[in-house]
N, C-alpha and C positions, 0 to 999 in steps of 0.2 A: 504494500499500500504506500502511496506517496505520503511524504512528511507532512504535508498541509492536511491531508485527511486524518492522519495519526493525531496531530495536534487538536483539531476540530472534535475529534470523537473524545479524545482523553479529557478536554476541557468540557465538553457537554455532560460526559458521564460525572466528572468530578465537581462541578460547580453549577450545572443547569442554568447557564447564562440567559438572560433576556435578550442579549445583543452579543454577537461575536463576529469578528472579522478576523481572518488569518491571512496575512499578506506576506507574500515572498518577496523580499527586497534583495535577494542575493545578486541579481544583475547589477545593482548600484555599487556593488563592492568586488566586481570582477577584477582579479589581479591584485587585489589588497590582501593583507594579513588575515588569515582565517579563511580566505576562499579556497576550498578544496577542489573546486572544479565540478562539483556535483550539482551545482545550481540550487542547492537547498542548505546553505550554510547561514544565511540571515533572515530573520523573521520579525514581523511585528504583529502584535496581536492587540486587538481593540475589543474590550470586553466590559460588560455590565451583568452584574449577577448579584441577587439579593444576597447570597452567601457571603459576599465581601462587604456587605453594608456595615458601617460602624468600626470597620478594622482600620488600623494605620495604614499607610503606603507600604510600609515593610512587610506587614502581616499579609497584605494583599498579594505582594510578590511572591512571598513563601507559599501561599494558598495556591497561586498559579503553578508554581515549580512543583509543589507536592501533587496537583492534579495531573501534570504532565508526566511526571515520574522519571526516575533516572534513565530509563531505556530511550526516551525521547531527547531529554536534556542532553545526554551524550552525543546525540546526532546533531545539535546545533552549536555554531559557533557564538551566534549573538542572537538575543531575544530582546525586542524592545516591547514593553507592555503599556499600553494606554487605558486607563479605567474611566468608564463614562458614568 
């Protein structure tokens, strides 16, 4: 399965977001540090989830990382997260 689908599935299962966008930004980093040539190294997630309400920014980031799990995190070079 493509990494975008894995990210989407993991976040949907783990956080039941009301809004979720998974954006592959790898093309903007081609040739830079961390670009492994896979075209799946740099990602942006835009998420709104009731499960994150009332948490600090750090706690929200940890919750997203926990929902993704180590298997997905290990496949990423960079993950930008925007909370709505």
